[in-house]
C-alpha positions in Angstrom: -26.7 27.1 33.5 -30.0 25.3 32.7 -29.5 21.9 31.0 -31.2 21.1 27.7 -34.1 18.7 28.1 -33.1 15.8 25.8 -34.0 12.5 24.2 -31.2 10.4 22.8 -31.6 8.3 19.7 -29.2 5.4 20.2 -28.3 2.4 18.0 -25.9 0.7 15.7 -24.9 2.0 12.3 -27.9 1.7 9.9 -30.5 1.5 12.7 -32.2 4.6 11.4 -31.3 7.2 14.0 -30.7 10.0 11.5 -33.9 9.2 9.5 -36.1 9.1 12.6 -34.4 12.1 14.1 -35.1 14.2 10.9 -38.8 13.2 11.0 -39.2 14.0 14.7 -37.5 17.4 14.0 -40.3 18.3 11.7 -42.9 17.9 14.5 -43.6 21.1 16.6 -42.1 20.7 20.1 -39.2 18.5 18.9 -35.8 19.8 17.8 -33.4 17.4 16.1 -29.6 17.8 15.9 -27.1 15.2 14.7 -23.4 15.2 15.4 -22.8 15.2 11.6 -24.8 18.5 11.3 -22.5 20.1 14.0 -19.5 19.2 11.9 -21.0 20.3 8.6 -21.9 23.7 9.9 -18.4 24.5 11.3 -16.7 27.6 10.1 -13.5 26.1 8.6 -11.6 29.3 9.3 -12.3 29.2 13.0 -10.1 27.6 15.7 -12.5 24.7 16.1 -13.0 24.4 12.3 -9.2 24.0 11.9 -9.1 21.3 14.5 -11.9 19.5 12.7 -10.0 19.8 9.4 -6.8 18.6 10.9 -8.3 15.3 12.2 -10.8 14.6 9.4 -8.2 15.1 6.7 -6.2 12.2 8.3 -9.4 10.1 8.6 -9.2 10.3 12.4 -12.0 11.0 14.9 -12.1 14.5 16.4 -11.0 14.3 20.1 -13.8 14.2 22.7 -13.1 17.6 24.3 -13.1 19.3 20.9 -16.2 17.5 19.8 -18.2 18.6 22.9 -16.9 22.2 22.6 -18.0 22.2 18.9 -21.4 20.9 20.0 -21.8 23.5 22.8 -20.9 26.3 20.5 -23.3 25.1 17.9 -26.2 24.8 20.4 -25.5 28.2 21.8 -25.7 29.7 18.3 -29.0 27.9 17.7 -30.5 29.3 20.9 -29.3 32.8 20.2 -31.0 32.7 16.8 -34.1 31.2 18.4 -33.8 28.3 16.0 -34.0 26.0 19.0 -36.2 27.2 21.9 -35.2 25.3 25.1 -38.3 26.4 27.0 -40.7 24.7 24.5 -38.6 22.3 22.4 -37.5 18.8 23.4 -34.0 18.3 22.1 -33.5 15.0 20.0 -29.8 14.0 19.6 -28.3 11.3 17.4 -24.6 10.4 16.9 -23.6 12.0 20.2 -22.4 10.9 22.8 -20.2 8.7 20.8 -18.5 7.1 23.8 -18.7 7.0 27.6 -16.3 10.0 28.1 -18.5 12.2 25.8 -21.5 11.1 27.9 -19.8 12.4 31.0 -18.7 15.6 29.4 -22.3 16.3 28.2 -23.8 15.6 31.6 -23.6 19.3 32.6 -25.2 20.4 29.4 -28.1 18.0 28.9 -30.7 16.4 31.1 -31.4 13.0 29.4 -35.1 12.2 29.9 -35.2 9.1 27.8 -32.9 7.0 25.6 -34.6 5.4 22.6 -32.5 2.3 21.8 -33.1 1.3 18.2 -32.4 -2.4 18.4 -31.0 -4.4 15.5 -31.4 -8.1 16.3 -30.1 -9.3 12.9 -26.6 -7.8 12.4 -26.2 -9.2 8.9 -29.5 -7.8 7.8 -28.4 -4.4 9.0 -25.1 -4.6 7.1 -27.0 -5.3 3.9 -29.3 -2.4 4.7 -26.2 -0.1 5.0 -24.9 -1.4 1.6 -28.2 -0.7 -0.2 -28.4 2.8 1.4 -24.8 3.7 0.4 -25.4 2.5 -3.2 -28.7 4.4 -3.4 -26.9 7.6 -2.3 -24.0 6.9 -4.7 -21.5 6.5 -1.8 -19.6 3.6 -3.3 -16.8 3.6 -0.7 -19.3 3.4 2.1 -21.0 0.4 0.4 -17.9 -1.8 0.8 -18.6 -4.6 3.2 -15.2 -4.3 5.0 -15.9 -0.5 5.6 -19.3 -1.3 7.0 -17.9 -4.1 9.3 -15.2 -1.7 10.6 -18.0 0.8 11.5 -19.8 -1.9 13.4 -16.6 -2.9 15.2 -16.0 0.7 16.3 -19.7 0.9 17.5 -19.5 -2.3 19.5 -16.1 -1.3 21.1 -16.8 2.4 21.8 -20.4 3.4 21.5 -22.4 0.4 22.7 -21.0 0.8 26.2 -22.6 4.2 26.5 -25.9 2.5 27.1 -24.6 1.3 30.4 -23.9 4.9 31.5 -27.6 5.7 31.7 -30.2 4.5 34.2 -31.9 1.4 32.8 -35.2 3.0 33.9 -35.0 5.7 31.1 -33.9 3.3 28.3 -36.7 2.2 25.9 -36.1 -0.3 23.2 -37.7 -0.1 19.7 -37.2 -2.7 17.0 -35.3 -0.9 14.1 -36.1 -3.6 11.5 -39.7 -2.5 10.8 -40.7 0.0 8.1 -39.8 3.6 8.8 -43.4 4.5 9.5 -43.8 1.5 12.0 -40.6 2.5 13.8 -41.7 6.1 14.0 -45.0 5.0 15.5 -43.3 3.2 18.3 -40.8 6.0 18.9 -43.7 8.5 19.2 -45.3 6.3 21.8 -42.2 6.8 23.9 -41.4 10.5 23.3 -44.8 12.3 23.0 -45.8 11.7 26.6 -42.4 13.0 27.7 -42.6 16.1 25.6 -46.1 16.9 26.9 -45.5 16.2 30.5 -42.3 18.0 30.7 -43.3 21.1 28.7 -46.9 21.2 29.8 -48.3 21.4 26.3 -51.4 23.7 26.6 -53.0 21.8 23.7 -53.0 18.6 25.7 -56.6 18.1 27.0 -55.4 16.7 30.3 -53.2 19.8 30.9 -56.0 22.1 29.8 -58.4 20.3 32.2 -55.9 20.7 35.0 -55.5 24.4 34.3 -59.3 24.9 34.4 -59.5 23.0 37.7 -56.8 25.1 39.1 -58.5 28.3 38.0 -61.8 27.0 39.4 -60.2 26.5 42.8 -58.6 29.9 42.7 -61.9 31.5 41.7 -63.8 29.7 44.5 -61.2 30.8 47.0 -61.5 34.4 45.8 -65.3 34.3 46.0 -65.1 32.9 49.5 -62.8 35.6 50.6 -65.1 38.2 49.2 -68.2 36.8 50.9 -66.4 36.7 54.2 -65.7 40.4 54.2 -69.3 41.6 54.1 -70.2 39.2 56.9 -67.5 40.8 59.0 -68.8 44.2 58.3 -72.4 43.2 59.1 -71.2 41.7 62.4 -69.5 45.0 63.2 -72.6 47.1 62.5 -74.7 44.8 64.6 -72.3 45.2 67.5 -72.4 49.0 67.1 -76.2 49.0 67.0 -76.3 47.1 70.2 -74.2 49.6 72.0 -76.4 52.4 70.8 
């Protein structure tokens, strides 16, 4: 099967992966999917839905194999419904892969073109950002500092090592501490050239110029072929006339 052409949004809790992913998903040519969205759209009556309920009800993470199976099923449904069009859309993922094993399991399904690493140089500032966000969204339990620090500990132990799984040449760092608009600007500088070069966006002037040049060469070759044929016929008639 063909692998989905993908950009990964990677970073610590509170880095803004979800926020930036949602914005990118509104731009034609980009399709955003978070791991949380996969879980939220599960049919709780299905086999995978029951597996998710079993682990989430105990406050445990869903096993890697089941998580990837859920993701694959969700992606297949989106392609069947033409919600996501693999031939024209660059897939933007956040929240997955969660660990190195998931990255390995996803290898046969996605072709990672770039990893956008949202860097948080000030951990304490990020923890305060998470607290403010949770309070704003009325998620009091998530605003507790011990809960936030546990999330960071899990990220550092399990998710941060995922970065080492990918080729350093495709990893681009973006400072996550700027304003959302500033962070978005820097992300676009990374992902737009990839989207255009990989999907040959016909609206890109460079691609259009290349197409016109190609058509020009084809037309010139066709014209040369046509002009060669009458010359051959003339030569043939001259030879016949000589014989007469």
